C-alpha positions as CSV (number, residue, x, y, z in Angstrom):
1,M,-29.4,30.4,6.1
2,A,-30.0,27.0,4.1
3,S,-30.8,23.7,6.3
4,A,-28.4,21.0,6.1
5,R,-30.8,18.9,3.7
6,D,-30.6,22.1,1.3
7,Q,-26.9,22.2,1.6
8,M,-26.5,18.8,0.7
9,R,-28.9,19.0,-2.4
10,M,-26.6,22.1,-3.3
11,L,-23.3,19.8,-2.9
12,E,-24.7,17.2,-4.8
13,A,-25.6,19.0,-7.9
14,E,-22.5,21.0,-8.0
15,L,-20.5,17.8,-8.0
16,D,-22.6,16.5,-10.9
17,R,-21.9,19.7,-12.8
18,V,-18.3,19.2,-12.6
19,R,-18.7,15.3,-13.1
20,G,-20.5,16.3,-16.3
21,E,-17.8,18.8,-17.4
22,I,-15.1,16.4,-16.8
23,E,-17.4,13.7,-19.1
24,K,-17.4,16.7,-22.0
25,L,-13.7,17.1,-21.2
26,R,-12.8,13.4,-21.9
27,V,-14.9,13.4,-25.1
28,E,-13.0,16.1,-26.0
29,E,-9.5,14.6,-25.3
30,A,-10.5,11.6,-27.3
31,L,-11.6,13.4,-30.3
32,L,-8.4,15.5,-30.2
33,L,-6.5,12.3,-29.8
34,K,-8.0,10.4,-32.6
35,M,-7.7,13.9,-35.0
36,L,-3.8,13.9,-34.0
37,G,-3.4,10.2,-34.8
38,K,-5.0,10.6,-38.3
39,M,-2.7,13.4,-38.9
40,S,0.4,11.7,-37.5
41,G,-0.6,8.4,-39.3
42,A,-0.4,6.3,-36.0
43,P,-3.1,5.9,-33.4
44,I,-2.5,8.2,-30.0
45,Q,-3.8,6.3,-26.7
46,P,-4.9,8.5,-24.3
47,P,-2.5,8.2,-21.1
48,Q,-3.2,5.6,-18.3
49,V,-4.8,6.4,-15.2
50,R,-2.3,4.9,-12.3
51,T,-4.2,3.3,-9.8
52,R,-3.2,2.7,-6.1
53,S,-2.6,-1.5,-5.5
54,P,-4.6,-2.5,-2.5
55,S,-3.2,-2.0,1.1
56,V,-0.5,-5.0,1.8
57,K,-0.3,-4.5,5.7
58,P,-3.0,-6.9,6.1
59,V,-1.6,-9.7,3.9
60,V,2.0,-8.7,5.5
61,L,0.1,-9.8,9.0
62,D,-1.2,-12.7,7.7
63,I,2.1,-13.9,6.3
64,M,4.0,-13.4,9.8
65,R,1.1,-14.9,11.5
66,H,1.6,-17.8,9.6
67,A,5.1,-17.7,9.7
68,A,4.9,-18.0,13.3
69,I,8.1,-19.7,15.4
70,D,10.0,-19.6,12.5
71,G,9.7,-15.7,11.6
72,A,10.8,-14.3,8.2
73,T,13.0,-11.8,6.6
74,T,12.0,-9.2,4.4
75,A,13.1,-10.9,1.2
76,E,10.6,-13.9,2.0
77,V,8.0,-11.7,3.2
78,D,8.2,-9.5,-0.2
79,E,8.1,-12.6,-2.1
80,I,5.1,-13.9,-0.9
81,V,3.7,-10.1,-0.7
82,R,4.3,-10.0,-4.9
83,Q,2.6,-13.5,-5.5
84,R,-0.5,-12.2,-4.1
85,V,-0.3,-8.7,-4.9
86,P,1.9,-8.3,-8.3
87,T,1.3,-4.6,-8.4
88,V,2.8,-3.5,-5.0
89,A,5.4,-1.1,-5.1
90,K,9.2,-1.7,-4.4
91,D,9.9,-0.7,-1.2
92,T,6.7,-1.3,0.3
93,V,7.1,-4.5,2.2
94,G,10.0,-3.4,4.2
95,S,8.5,-0.1,5.4
96,I,5.2,-1.8,6.4
97,L,7.3,-4.2,8.5
98,S,9.4,-1.4,9.8
99,R,6.5,0.3,10.7
100,L,5.2,-2.8,12.3
101,K,7.9,-3.3,14.1
102,S,8.1,0.5,15.8
103,E,4.6,-0.1,16.5
104,G,5.4,-2.9,18.6
105,A,3.3,-5.5,16.5
106,L,6.7,-7.4,15.4
107,V,9.9,-8.4,16.5
108,Y,13.1,-7.7,14.6
109,S,16.1,-10.5,15.6
110,G,18.8,-12.2,13.4
111,E,17.8,-10.8,10.2
112,R,14.2,-11.9,11.0
113,Y,10.7,-10.7,11.8
114,Y,8.2,-12.5,14.1
115,E,4.7,-11.4,15.7
116,K,5.5,-10.4,18.8
117,Q,3.5,-13.4,20.9
118,F,6.3,-15.7,18.2
119,A,9.5,-13.9,19.2
120,P,12.4,-15.8,20.6
121,K,13.1,-15.4,24.2
122,D,16.5,-14.3,25.3
123,E,17.7,-17.4,27.3
124,Q,20.3,-15.5,29.2
125,N,19.5,-13.6,32.4
126,P,20.0,-9.7,31.4
127,F,22.2,-9.2,34.7
128,E,25.0,-12.1,33.4
129,R,25.1,-10.1,30.1
130,I,26.3,-7.0,32.5
131,R,29.1,-9.7,34.5
132,A,30.1,-11.1,31.5
133,V,31.2,-7.5,29.8
134,N,32.7,-6.7,33.1
């Protein structure tokens, strides 16, 4: 049986081989696109590779920390996030806020999110609410 070091070398060699094949395929793709472009009379561009936006969770937490006792609505947080990370997907901010709420990091009250330490305190005694209902 091969040692761990030998296995690593084999994996690295296989990775190099695969990367070489990928590069050959890219060259072949570029050549075919160039030929198609010449035949059609219009240049054909290779498809754009989609890249992920960076994680916005730290950005959301930073915004909520700065919002402090004022809190922030989903729309307010979304607007600030989009200024900092324009490539963020449509519903990402709302999903992150909801997840942070379910994890207990944020509190949702009156259409605003608050970092837990800055959440508004319920002034009314909970037992008085029960008496008020009865």
